[in-house]
C-alpha positions in Angstrom: 127.0 41.1 -5.6 125.7 38.8 -2.8 124.7 35.3 -3.7 122.5 33.1 -1.6 121.8 29.4 -2.1 118.3 29.4 -3.6 117.8 25.7 -2.7 118.2 26.5 1.0 116.3 29.7 0.6 113.3 28.1 -1.1 113.2 25.3 1.5 113.3 27.6 4.5 110.8 30.0 3.0 108.4 27.2 2.3 108.6 26.1 5.9 107.9 29.7 7.0 104.8 29.9 4.8 103.5 26.5 6.1 104.1 27.5 9.8 102.9 31.1 9.7 100.3 31.0 7.0 101.6 34.3 5.7 100.3 35.6 2.4 101.6 38.2 0.0 98.1 39.2 -0.8 97.2 40.7 2.5 95.1 43.9 2.5 94.7 46.4 5.2 91.4 44.9 6.3 93.1 41.6 7.2 95.8 43.1 9.3 96.3 45.3 12.3 97.4 48.9 11.7 97.8 51.5 14.4 94.6 52.7 15.9 93.8 56.4 15.8 96.3 58.3 17.9 98.4 55.2 18.5 102.0 55.1 17.4 102.9 52.4 14.9 106.3 50.7 15.4 108.1 49.3 12.4 111.5 47.6 12.0 113.6 48.0 8.9 116.8 46.3 7.9 119.5 46.4 5.2 122.9 45.0 4.6 124.9 48.1 5.4 128.4 49.3 5.1 129.1 52.5 7.1 128.2 54.7 4.1 124.9 52.9 3.6 124.0 52.9 7.2 124.5 56.7 7.4 122.3 57.3 4.3 119.6 54.9 5.6 119.5 56.5 9.0 119.1 60.0 7.4 116.2 58.8 5.3 114.5 57.1 8.2 114.8 60.3 10.3 113.2 62.2 7.4 110.4 59.7 7.2 109.6 59.8 10.9 109.7 63.7 10.8 107.1 63.5 8.1 105.1 60.7 9.8 105.2 61.4 13.5 102.7 58.6 14.2 105.2 56.0 13.0 108.4 55.0 14.9 111.0 53.1 12.9 113.8 51.0 14.4 116.8 50.5 12.1 118.5 47.1 12.2 121.5 47.1 9.9 122.8 43.7 8.8 126.6 43.9 8.5 128.8 41.5 6.4 128.6 40.0 3.0 125.9 37.4 4.0 123.1 39.9 4.6 120.7 37.9 2.4 121.3 34.7 4.4 120.8 36.7 7.7 117.6 38.1 6.3 116.5 34.6 5.4 117.2 33.5 9.0 115.0 36.3 10.4 112.2 35.2 8.1 112.6 31.5 9.0 112.5 32.3 12.7 109.3 34.3 12.3 111.1 37.5 13.2 111.3 39.3 9.9 111.6 43.1 9.8 108.5 44.9 8.5 110.6 46.4 5.6 113.9 45.1 4.3 116.4 45.7 1.5 117.1 42.7 -0.7 119.2 42.0 -3.8 117.0 41.3 -6.8 118.6 37.8 -7.1 116.7 36.8 -3.9 113.4 38.3 -4.8 112.0 35.4 -6.9 112.2 32.9 -4.0 110.4 35.3 -1.7 107.7 35.9 -4.2 107.2 32.2 -5.0 106.9 31.5 -1.3 104.5 34.4 -0.4 107.1 35.9 1.9 106.8 39.5 0.5 103.9 41.9 0.6 102.2 42.8 -2.7 102.4 46.6 -2.5 100.3 47.1 -5.6 97.0 47.6 -3.8 98.5 50.3 -1.6 100.2 52.0 -4.5 96.9 52.0 -6.4 95.2 53.9 -3.6 98.1 56.3 -3.1 97.6 59.5 -5.1 101.3 60.4 -4.7 102.6 57.2 -6.1 104.4 57.8 -9.4 106.4 55.0 -11.0 108.1 57.5 -13.3 110.2 58.6 -10.5 112.4 55.6 -11.1 114.1 54.3 -14.3 111.5 52.2 -16.0 113.6 49.1 -16.6 114.9 49.2 -13.0 111.4 49.7 -11.5 110.1 46.7 -13.5 112.5 44.3 -11.8 110.2 44.2 -8.7 106.9 44.1 -10.6 104.9 41.1 -11.8 101.9 42.3 -13.7 100.0 44.6 -11.4 101.8 43.3 -8.3 104.6 45.3 -6.8 107.0 43.4 -4.6 110.1 45.6 -4.6 110.7 49.3 -5.0 114.2 50.0 -6.3 116.8 51.7 -4.2 120.0 51.5 -6.3 121.5 49.5 -9.2 124.4 49.3 -11.6 124.7 48.3 -15.3 128.0 46.7 -16.3 130.6 48.9 -18.1 134.2 48.7 -19.3 136.8 50.2 -17.0 140.1 51.1 -18.7 143.4 52.3 -17.4 144.4 55.4 -19.4 148.0 55.2 -18.4 148.3 51.8 -20.0 146.6 53.0 -23.1 148.9 56.1 -23.3 152.1 54.1 -22.8 150.9 51.6 -25.5 150.0 54.4 -27.9 146.4 53.1 -28.1 143.4 55.5 -28.5 140.8 55.4 -25.7 137.6 53.4 -26.6 134.6 55.4 -27.6 130.8 54.8 -27.2 129.4 52.6 -30.0 132.6 50.5 -30.4 132.1 47.0 -31.7 133.4 43.6 -30.7 136.0 43.8 -33.4 137.1 47.2 -32.2 137.3 45.8 -28.7 139.4 42.8 -29.8 141.8 44.9 -31.8 142.3 47.2 -28.9 142.9 44.3 -26.5 145.5 42.9 -28.9 147.4 46.2 -29.0 147.4 46.4 -25.2 148.8 42.9 -24.7 152.6 43.0 -24.3 155.3 40.4 -23.7 158.3 41.0 -21.4 162.0 40.4 -22.3 161.6 36.7 -21.4 158.7 36.3 -23.9 156.1 35.9 -21.3 153.0 38.1 -21.3 153.4 40.8 -18.6 150.5 43.0 -19.7 147.1 41.9 -20.9 144.5 43.9 -22.7 141.4 42.5 -20.9 140.3 40.0 -18.3 137.6 37.5 -19.5 136.6 36.1 -16.2 134.7 32.7 -16.2 131.5 34.1 -14.8 128.1 34.3 -16.4 127.1 37.5 -14.6 129.9 39.4 -16.3 129.6 37.7 -19.7 125.9 37.6 -20.3 125.8 40.8 -22.3 127.8 39.2 -25.0 125.1 36.5 -25.3 122.2 39.0 -25.4 124.1 41.2 -27.9 124.4 38.3 -30.2 120.7 37.5 -30.1 121.1 34.5 -27.8 120.1 33.5 -24.3 120.7 30.6 -21.8 117.1 29.7 -21.0 113.7 29.8 -22.8 111.7 32.9 -22.1 109.5 31.1 -19.6 112.6 29.7 -17.9 111.5 26.1 -18.3 114.5 24.7 -20.3 118.1 25.4 -21.3 117.8 23.1 -24.3 118.0 25.0 -27.6 119.1 28.1 -25.8 122.3 27.7 -23.8 123.6 25.4 -26.6 122.0 27.4 -29.5 124.2 28.7 -32.3 123.8 32.4 -31.1 124.9 31.6 -27.5 127.7 29.3 -28.6 129.0 31.9 -31.0 129.0 34.6 -28.3 130.9 32.4 -25.9 133.3 31.4 -28.6 134.2 35.0 -29.0 134.4 35.6 -25.2 136.5 32.6 -24.4 138.7 33.0 -27.4 140.0 36.1 -25.7 141.8 33.7 -23.3 142.4 30.6 -25.3 143.0 31.8 -28.9 144.0 35.5 -28.9 145.6 35.4 -25.4 144.7 39.0 -24.7 143.2 37.9 -21.3 145.0 35.9 -18.6 143.8 32.6 -17.4 142.2 32.6 -13.9 145.4 31.4 -12.3 147.6 34.0 -13.9 145.2 36.7 -13.0 145.1 35.5 -9.4 148.9 35.8 -9.3 148.7 39.4 -10.3 146.9 40.2 -7.0 143.9 42.4 -6.2 145.5 45.5 -7.7 145.8 43.9 -11.2 144.0 46.9 -12.8 145.6 49.7 -10.7 149.2 48.3 -11.4 148.5 48.1 -15.2 148.8 44.3 -15.5 145.3 44.3 -17.1 144.2 47.3 -19.1 140.4 46.7 -19.3 137.9 45.1 -17.1 134.1 44.7 -17.2 132.4 45.4 -13.9 129.7 47.4 -12.1 129.7 50.5 -10.0 131.1 48.7 -7.0 134.5 48.7 -8.7 134.5 52.4 -8.9 134.0 52.6 -5.1 137.0 50.3 -4.7 139.2 52.2 -7.1 138.4 55.5 -5.2 139.4 53.8 -2.0 142.8 52.7 -3.5 143.3 56.2 -4.9 142.8 57.6 -1.4 145.4 55.2 -0.1 147.8 56.4 -2.7 147.9 53.2 -4.7 146.2 54.5 -7.8 145.8 57.8 -9.7 142.0 58.2 -10.2 142.7 60.5 -13.1 144.0 57.5 -15.0 140.6 55.9 -14.9 138.3 55.8 -17.9 134.9 54.2 -18.2 132.9 53.4 -21.4 129.9 51.4 -22.4 130.2 47.8 -23.5 131.3 47.0 -27.0 128.3 45.9 -29.1 127.5 43.2 -31.7 124.1 42.8 -33.3 122.4 44.7 -30.4 123.6 47.2 -27.8 122.8 45.4 -24.5 124.1 45.4 -21.0 122.8 43.9 -17.8 122.0 45.5 -14.4 122.0 44.4 -10.8 119.6 46.0 -8.4 118.6 46.1 -4.7 115.2 47.3 -3.6 112.9 47.8 -0.6 110.3 45.1 0.1 107.8 44.7 2.9 107.3 41.4 4.8 104.0 39.5 4.1 103.8 38.9 7.8 103.9 42.6 8.8 101.1 43.7 11.1 101.2 47.1 9.6 101.1 46.7 5.8 99.9 50.3 5.0 102.7 51.9 7.0 105.3 49.3 5.8 104.3 50.3 2.2 104.7 54.0 3.1 108.2 53.3 4.5 109.4 51.2 1.6 108.2 53.8 -0.9 109.8 56.6 1.0 113.1 54.8 1.3 113.0 54.1 -2.4 112.1 57.6 -3.7 113.3 60.0 -1.0 116.2 62.2 -2.3 117.5 62.4 1.3 119.1 59.0 1.4 119.4 58.6 -2.3 121.7 61.7 -2.6 123.9 60.6 0.3 124.2 57.1 -1.1 125.2 58.1 -4.6 127.7 60.6 -3.3 129.4 57.7 -1.4 129.9 55.9 -4.7 128.0 52.8 -3.8 125.7 52.6 -6.8 123.5 54.6 -9.1 120.3 55.8 -7.6 117.2 54.2 -9.1 115.6 57.7 -8.9 116.3 59.2 -12.4 116.6 62.8 -11.3 119.1 62.0 -8.6 121.4 60.0 -10.9 121.2 62.4 -13.8 121.8 65.5 -11.7 124.8 63.9 -9.9 126.4 62.7 -13.2 126.1 66.1 -15.0 129.6 67.2 -14.4 131.2 63.7 -13.7 132.3 61.9 -16.9 132.8 58.6 -15.1 129.2 58.6 -13.7 127.9 59.7 -17.1 129.2 56.5 -18.6 127.0 54.5 -16.3 123.9 56.7 -16.9 124.3 56.3 -20.6 124.3 52.5 -20.3 121.0 52.4 -18.3 118.9 52.5 -21.5 120.6 49.3 -22.7 120.4 47.4 -19.4 118.2 44.3 -19.0 117.3 42.7 -15.7 119.3 39.6 -14.8 118.0 36.1 -14.9 118.6 36.0 -11.1 115.8 38.5 -10.6 113.4 36.3 -12.6 114.1 32.6 -12.0 113.6 31.1 -8.5 116.3 28.4 -9.1 118.8 30.7 -10.7 121.7 30.2 -8.2 122.3 26.4 -9.0 121.6 27.1 -12.7 124.2 29.8 -12.8 126.7 27.6 -11.0 126.4 25.0 -13.9 126.9 27.7 -16.5 130.0 29.0 -14.7 131.4 25.5 -14.5 130.9 25.2 -18.3 132.6 28.5 -19.0 135.5 27.5 -16.8 135.8 24.2 -18.6 136.1 26.1 -21.9 138.7 28.6 -20.6 140.8 26.3 -18.4 140.5 22.9 -20.1 140.0 24.0 -23.7 136.7 22.1 -23.9 134.9 23.0 -27.1 132.1 25.6 -26.4 129.4 23.4 -28.0 130.4 20.4 -26.0 130.6 22.2 -22.7 127.1 23.7 -23.2 125.6 20.5 -24.6 126.9 18.7 -21.4 125.5 21.4 -19.1 122.0 21.5 -20.6 120.6 18.2 -19.1 122.1 19.2 -15.7 120.3 22.5 -15.8 117.0 21.1 -17.0 117.2 18.6 -14.2 117.5 21.5 -11.7 114.6 23.3 -13.3 112.4 20.2 -13.2 113.2 19.1 -9.6 
């Protein structure tokens, strides 16, 4: 999951808008599309690993075959800082016509009129069908009747478990519908001490990060901000949220079924594969990594199990998405919309991408067909119905807000700060960020 500083992002985007006068409400009459018989040239970019680049290029070729009047130049953005590089291209006035962006960046682009509202083009397009995509995934890029992002791929969070560790410990595998109490009891049975009395095997890893722990809050009926995102007071420090994080952090501080961050770090990157930690909450990106270590002979993929999150009052997960957007400054908005739509819905690239293990396809038919005979993939597909969009895809100042929440969680886990105090202390800091 790529994170970009929203403070820097918002400032740079504001400068771009002031300098270029770009607007997200452009219509075809206000821009220059290709004249009759003239070839339109578009640029498209995405943060791309080798597997992604291959899939994108295949989809682009299929698009050009279908639209011979449009020429598309693909500009992959390598590395983990693709969002920052995309920002730089926007700030320099050299933004690609169409680009892939993580949903956590979208709010700043929307607020600064840097992305095209594709709603008017979709409305005039008789072939546009939002039901192609999972509804909750599609809605991430929608604001009312405005469409700023068409989803490419996504992942809900799930629980990964090491079957070999379960088998050696004589513990039954977790099943769909398990509860927080089931989860805790399972983690206790999987936590083992060595001959020296020190814990050498943990049942779970409760990492001090909001993005992995937010489902516990939502499942308990809590949240960290008001619905309108204007305050953390009465939400982050509410009884429901405090209770959820009490359960989560107690896994480390009280029940000791999870290692501290420093102990986990000492286990190394292969903590799950080597059986040091039996369960881990993560997204589809971890499955890709586990497959890679299996190919390298460092893990038996047959020992991997995946199940939905344990539930409390509600069954809720979270999802992280990336989608295709068009630049508000594109000279060819109609064609840019066509390209973004094709990249998001075409089965050509979607099938190649899901086969590489990168993510679930936002196209329902592709994900469901692919998962039919694959139990690990089925676990992800089952969780989609419970997945909510993250705060990062909604709030333009989420990055610094999340940093404050992460600091509070770390204080609880590392310094044994009471949950209520940690969140009470964080609230005014977060509200200051919101009101700046």
